[in-house]
Phi, psi and omega in degrees: 000132177284146182293328182298344179257006181296323177297332174296320180295316179296317182297320176293331181290342178287342182296322183299306177293336176297312182292319181294317181292320179296314180295323183293320177298318183290319179296318180299320178294322179293318183291330178283349181085006177231094179313130182277140180291159180294330183293322180292317181294316181297322183288319179299320179295315185286347171304321179283327178293326177297318180297318178295326179291336178274355182297331177301330177299316179296315182297314180300313179296325178300316179288324184281323185235078177290142179274077178222145182299148007258019186245034182292314184294319176297315180291332179294324176293322179297324179286330176296318179295322177301317178297323178291324176294321176302312182298318181295313180300318183292314182292319182294317180293319179295315180297317181296323177297319178295320175299317181296322183278354179076025182240019180285157178294138181262352184278341182231165182284166181297323181294318177295320180294316178299317181296317182293318183289329175295316179296327179287327186278335187303312180297312183287323177297319178296320176299316181293321182300308183286341169296311180293321179296321177298318180298319183293319181290322181297314180294322181293316178296319179298316178299312178299317176297321177293320181293319176297319181293319178293323179292317178301314179298320183291322177296317182295319181292323181291320179298311182298320177296313178294323181291318180296320180296318180296317180298312186289328177298325179301327183289331183299299181294323180303311182291320181299311182303313183298316183293315180300320179298322177293323175293324178296318177302319176294325180291320181295328177279001178063027175268071184294333178294312179295319181298316178298317178301317183291324177298314179305310180297318178300320177298321177296320178296314180297322179300321178290320180296315183288340179272000186230031179296336187268345188265127171262342176228140180225172173287153178300322180299319179295317180299318182292324181295323174295319179295326177296322178294317179298316181289334175292328178292312181294330176290333176293319180288316183276349180060232180274005181277352182242127176239135184235135179224137177250139179224079185229126178283147183302325187285358176259355189289342179268003179295146179273129180225157177294143183291143182059033183284318188273334186301314181294330180287318177296318180298325179295319180292322176291315187288318189254354180242293186289320182294342181283348184250128181298325178279359182075207182177191180237155175236133179240131177243123182228165178210143173208162182252133175234098184066238181264016179243151175253126178250120177248137182232133173238112185235150178218159177252038183275217188292335177080182183285354180282354181287175179309160182303329181290340179285125179070341173255151179284122178288151177303130180089350182294306174077003182233203178063227188292325179297321178296315181297315179304309183296322178296318179297316177301314180297319184277321191234358178063226179281000180276001179223154179208159178233130180239137176249113188234142176280150176262145179285164179294333175296329181272002180100005184070189178097210189222149175236128175250122182241129183244130176235126182215162183300141179265131174201158182289151178269017184299327180270353183271155178285119184267145178257131181265112183291138176292139181290130173203162183284069180265136178302140179279094184288343181268004181284153181302145178088355175272000000 
């Protein structure tokens, strides 16, 4: 509702007391045994309508003389004058209506009647003026506060959208360059079969990436299918040195997760964990539900946290990996999500565990990515 129309609402609100006052005057006359004339009833009702007709004066003065620092005192005097004008207008219109209807007092002059009616109107008229003024200011402040809140929410959403887009865009060239570098190594080693296989897999992955620029959340199933293709590329590079295992229950596959959430974590495990060992190692991706939270885990039996600081931690200037994931989780879920980097015990095979906790909800409303069909090994099958 526009503030410029507020006085229409207040004027319309005067119709209710006008009808009630007119009806009350009539009922009082009947109960007293002296029926009240229609002129008297009409005059009582129109007293409130006259007040409603004068509300534009209050609205104009409220806009012209706002009660805000540092001019509150000066403008308060202006409103005191406005209240007096309202009283004069209300009393003059009411007295004039009585004379027109022929119900004015005959014992005194019209000037005396107008003076008496004005003195009677001043207390009540002043109260009504500042009541209407207060309603106008309250409504104005409410509208302004609502607009500020909506603007703040829009700005926050725009900032979050821009930040998420920037973070996700970082992953595209980073992943692409790493894959092309691996293909270059295979070509230099004259392993054309493996290089061709990696190019085929890379084209499938890029097709999925380019088809999902708009989605910040996808289903866990879609995220795992993307991860399978990425790991298929890495298995070509690592040959038999890389073993992958998935442990995800079917009823969690529809959970909503940030797009490209797991790939940088798995890449971190491969680069700083598995690749450090001549015999290679294994990576396990698991998911479970804990109450209203979804817990995703990526563990490896690689070099572990005892390695140099850049291993498993984001080196200064890197700007990707775990730092990217942390910032995306914070942007999307605030304090309701966290990332934990934990060492694995020797009994567990050593290495590192990255545990992600985020709110659990269905991805029915999230944009799902349909993976391109290609002959990729089913890494989630039993025994892998």
